[in-house]
C-alpha positions as CSV (number, residue, x, y, z in Angstrom):
1,M,0.0,0.0,0.0
2,K,2.8,2.4,0.9
3,G,4.5,1.9,-2.5
4,S,1.3,2.5,-4.4
5,L,0.7,5.7,-2.5
6,R,4.2,6.9,-3.4
7,Y,3.6,6.0,-7.1
8,V,0.4,8.0,-7.1
9,S,2.2,10.9,-5.4
10,V,4.9,10.9,-8.0
11,L,2.4,10.7,-10.9
12,A,0.4,13.7,-9.4
13,T,3.6,15.7,-9.0
14,G,4.6,14.9,-12.6
15,S,1.2,16.0,-13.8
16,L,1.3,19.2,-11.8
17,L,4.8,20.0,-13.1
18,A,3.8,19.4,-16.7
19,L,0.9,21.8,-16.3
20,L,3.1,24.4,-14.6
21,M,5.6,24.2,-17.5
22,L,2.9,24.5,-20.1
23,S,1.2,27.4,-18.4
24,A,4.5,29.2,-18.0
25,G,5.2,28.9,-21.7
26,T,8.5,27.0,-21.3
27,A,7.5,23.9,-23.2
28,R,8.1,24.0,-26.9
29,A,5.3,22.5,-29.0
30,G,6.5,20.1,-31.7
31,K,10.1,19.8,-30.3
32,D,11.6,16.4,-30.6
33,I,12.8,14.6,-27.5
34,P,16.5,15.4,-27.3
35,G,19.1,12.7,-28.2
36,L,21.7,11.6,-25.8
37,G,23.7,14.7,-26.5
38,K,21.1,16.9,-24.7
39,E,20.2,14.6,-21.8
40,I,19.5,15.7,-18.3
41,A,20.5,12.4,-16.7
42,G,23.9,12.4,-15.1
43,Q,26.0,14.3,-12.6
44,W,26.1,18.1,-12.6
45,T,27.8,20.9,-10.7
46,A,27.2,24.7,-10.5
47,T,28.8,27.5,-8.5
48,V,26.7,29.9,-6.5
49,L,28.3,32.6,-4.3
50,G,31.6,30.7,-4.5
51,Q,30.0,27.5,-3.2
52,E,29.6,24.3,-5.2
53,V,26.1,23.0,-5.9
54,T,25.8,19.3,-7.0
55,A,23.0,17.6,-8.8
56,S,22.4,14.1,-10.0
57,F,19.5,13.0,-12.2
58,T,18.2,9.7,-13.6
59,R,15.5,9.5,-16.3
60,Q,12.9,7.0,-17.3
61,G,11.0,8.2,-20.4
62,D,9.6,11.6,-19.6
63,M,10.1,11.3,-15.8
64,I,13.2,12.4,-13.9
65,S,14.3,12.0,-10.3
66,G,17.3,13.2,-8.6
67,V,19.2,14.7,-5.7
68,I,20.3,18.4,-5.4
69,V,22.8,19.4,-2.7
70,I,23.0,23.1,-2.0
71,P,25.5,24.5,0.5
72,D,24.1,26.5,3.5
73,I,26.5,29.5,3.7
74,V,25.1,30.5,7.1
75,S,25.6,27.1,8.9
76,G,28.5,25.8,6.8
77,G,26.5,22.6,6.1
78,S,24.4,21.8,3.2
79,N,20.7,21.0,2.3
80,T,19.8,17.9,0.3
81,Y,16.7,17.9,-1.8
82,H,15.3,14.7,-3.4
83,V,13.2,15.7,-6.4
84,A,11.0,14.2,-9.0
85,G,9.6,15.7,-12.2
86,V,9.2,15.7,-15.9
87,V,11.1,16.4,-19.1
88,L,9.4,18.1,-22.1
89,G,11.8,18.4,-25.1
90,D,14.9,20.2,-23.7
91,D,13.0,21.6,-20.7
92,F,12.7,20.0,-17.3
93,A,11.1,20.6,-14.0
94,A,11.5,18.7,-10.7
95,Q,9.9,19.4,-7.4
96,H,10.8,18.5,-3.8
97,G,8.0,17.2,-1.5
98,S,7.9,20.4,0.5
99,G,7.4,22.6,-2.6
100,H,10.9,23.6,-3.7
101,L,11.1,23.7,-7.5
102,L,13.9,23.2,-10.0
103,K,13.1,24.3,-13.5
104,G,15.4,24.6,-16.5
105,T,16.6,23.9,-20.0
106,V,19.4,21.6,-21.3
107,V,21.2,24.0,-23.7
108,G,24.0,21.6,-24.8
109,P,25.4,18.2,-24.2
110,N,27.3,19.5,-21.1
111,E,25.3,22.5,-19.9
112,A,21.9,23.3,-18.5
113,H,20.4,26.6,-17.2
114,A,18.1,26.2,-14.3
115,V,16.4,28.2,-11.5
116,F,16.0,26.6,-8.0
117,T,13.1,28.3,-6.3
118,P,12.7,27.4,-2.6
119,K,9.2,27.4,-1.1
120,S,10.3,30.6,0.7
121,G,13.4,32.7,0.1
122,P,15.3,33.9,-3.0
123,A,15.6,31.8,-6.2
124,L,19.0,30.6,-7.2
125,N,20.0,30.8,-10.9
126,L,22.2,27.8,-11.8
127,V,24.4,27.2,-14.8
128,L,24.9,23.4,-14.4
129,K,27.9,21.8,-16.0
130,R,28.1,18.1,-16.6
131,R,30.8,16.3,-14.6
132,P,33.3,14.6,-16.8
133,G,32.4,11.0,-17.5
134,S,28.8,11.2,-16.4
């Protein structure tokens, strides 16, 4: 029962994210699903305020899941977010269970531009670079 509830939750989140992306105008109608050269799956890094942000994504069809680790410059620790979402063409969106949202576009085989918007607080603009070998 617990597994089926989680599956329903992931499906509902994916549907919500797809609607959010379409309503925001970020999805591109008629765009082919990218080849392996523009794939979000893999290991990524970005630098924000001199601190390294890491992200790791896996993909099954149009669904993605992953982990984003963002340093906490106040405490010196970090915050880890497990996210699930959707891919539409080169665009992706993934949401944490508490409402934090990562939304972006894969712009090349080794680069993606994204915005991490926490439930409260300022958004972080991320230029994600693929880690070598991932």
